[in-house]
N, C-alpha and C positions, 0 to 999 in steps of 0.2 A: 601815590593812591590815596586818594578820597575813601574816607570809612564814613559811614552812621548808622548807628546805633537804634534799630526801628523797634526794636522790643529787648528787654533784658536778655542779653548773651546772644542775640540776634544781630549781627551786622550786614551792611548792603555797602559792598565794596565796588567803587566804580576804578574798576582795571584800566579803561579808556573811556574816552568822550561816550556816553549812554551807551556803556557795556558793561553791564553786573555782573559780580560774582559776589554767593551770600556764604555767610561764616556763621554755622549753630555751633554755641558750646554749651556742652553739659558738664556735669561736675566731673565725670570722668571718661569723655568721649565727645569729639568734636566731629561736622561735616562740613568740608568745602564744597558748594554747591556750583558746580564750574570751574574752569580754568580761566576763561577767557580769550585774548589771541596769542598771548604768550608775550605780550609787549615788557610787561615786569615780572621780575620774578615774584612770583605768590608763594613759593617754597622756603623762601628767605624772609620773606613776611611773616609766614605762621609762624616762623622757627624764632623769631622775638617774640611772639605774642601768646603763641598757644605750648600751654604746660602739660597736655595730656595727647597723646595718641589721637589722630583723624582719620576720619575717611575721605575720600576724594571721589566725587562722584558728577556725571556729566547729565544733563538735562535732557540732551538729545545732541545730536553727531555733528552739528555744523562749525566750520573753524572757528567763529569766532566765540567759541563756547570749550572748545577742547585744544585751542590754540597751548596749554601752557601743561597739556599735561605730560609731556615729554620730561618737565621739572621735577616730576613725582613717580616713585616705586610702583604704585598701585594705583590706579583708577576704576571703577564700576560705571558700566555703562550699558542700557539695555542693547542684547544683541540684535534686533533691527536695524540700529544704527552703527554698528559695528563696520558696514561696509563701508560708511563716512568717514567713521577714522583712519579705516584703510589707504582709502585715498589721498584723506590728508597727508597719512605719514608717508607716502609714495612721493606728494608734492613736495612735503619738504625734507624728504630725505632722511627722516626719522622713525627708528623702531617704532611701533605703536602695540598694545598689551591692553586688556581691560577684562574683569571679570565682570559675571553678568547682573544687573542691576533689574530686577522685575517687580511688578506691582503685587504688590501685597508682601514683599518684604517690608521688615521695621527693624530698630534699635532701640536698647534704652543706652541711652545717654549720660543719665546718672542726674536724676532728677527732671529727666526731660525727654519725651519717648517721640519716634519718628517715622515716617512710615509712607511706604514710595505708592505713589497712584499714577496709571495712565492717565497721559494727556495725548494719545494718539491721535496724530490729524495734519499739525504742522509739519514732524516727519513721524515715520509709523514706529519709531520707538522714543517719542517725548513723553518725559514722565515727569511728576511732580513731585514733592515732598511735604507731608502733611505735617504739622506740627499742630495738632488739634488742640493740645492744652490751651495753647497763643491764639488757637483761632484762625490759621495765619498756613496760607500753601504758599510752597516756592514753587512756581510755575516753569521757569525759564521761557520760551515763546509760547509754549503752549495755548496762551491765553492773552495773550496784548491785544490791547485796544485796538491795534492794526494787526490782522491774519494774515499771515503768509503762507499760502499753499500753491510751494512753486517746487519746479523739478521732480523725478521721478520716486524721490523720498517723499513725498508729502503723498499723506493718506487720501481717501476720495470724501466728498460731502457727508456720506451715510455715515463713515468712520469718526469722522468730526460731529456729527450729531450724535452718537453716541455716547462721546466723549462728553458732550457740554453736558447730556441730559445726567450724566452720573455725577459729576461733577457737581452739579446743581445740589446734589445729595449727599455731598459732603460736611462734614460740621467745621464749617471757618465762616469768619466775616469777612477778610477780605485776604490779597495774594500781592505778590512779588513777582512783577515779569523783570526779565532781563535786560531789557531796556529801557527802562521806566524807575525814575528817582525813588518814589514813596509807593505806599503799597496801593492797591486797589481793589474798590469796593467789589464783593461776591456777585452784586447785582449787572455788572457786566456782564458777567456769563450770560445772563437771560437775554442780556441783550443782543448778545452772540447769536443765541437757539432762535431767538425771532426773525433775526437777519436770514438764516437759513428757509426761512417760509420764502421770501421774497427776494434770492438771490440770482443775481440777471449779469450777465456779461455787458462792461461798459468797455465800447473802444476805446483804447489810451489819446487822448489829443496827440500826444509826440511821444517817441520812444523815451520810457524813462528808466531808472537804473537797471532795469531787470529783463528789459528787453520790449520787441513790439509783439512777441507774442503772448504778454501777459494782460489781462484785464483787471479792471477794477471796480466791485462794488459797493455801495453807501447806501447805508441803512438808519436814519433817523427815527427818533421818538422822541416824547419827551423826557427830557433829562437824561437822554445818553445817543451815542451813537456807535455804530462798529462798521469799521473798514475791512475788506478782505481785497487780498491782492492775488488772483491764481491763474494757471496756466489755463490754457484756451479750452484743451480737450479733458479739463478735470469734471466737466458736466456730464462726462459721457462715462466717466470712471469708474467700472464695478467698485462695490464695495470690499 
């Protein structure tokens, strides 16, 4: 398990190649943000290093972020993504359980407050964790430099726009994405937002890992770029 302390008490944990979970430690309580693919025993890892109680939260319901849920007795996730947790449990033959994780919920970890914010778009139940005192947002896959809007669980572009506009008003300077090793500047959110004004379907030159019905839109501006991969029907999807 590769670990990098990006701020005092904030560790980015590489559970597998470019699959990150994040541990936020307060004096009285900690938060584990995502459980990865389940290839490594994060529960045992935390047992050796965390001396306080901790909460386990899913940024969203995709398998590479909930795969280790079965190792924990209690997990929080947004109800809109519970069907993804249920489908993964059915596929793996494991039971699933989750308590609601809703935008607006907050916790005092002891010397550090955290707040849940909506990042709906990548999935309808995507959420982030705002560490306002550190100017840091844990964003899961909701704000990746390459945004994936795939499958029936993805929101609409209208929903994504609402999310990005709201995120621009939040008090942070940088964010952590679940497939990036280092913090990303908040300015990337604005790049994505401007991309939505010029989103277009580009036929893939060859079937990629997401199949032939997935298009790619690329937007560039001075000092920034945004890539969005999306299903063909997303441009017509209702909000």
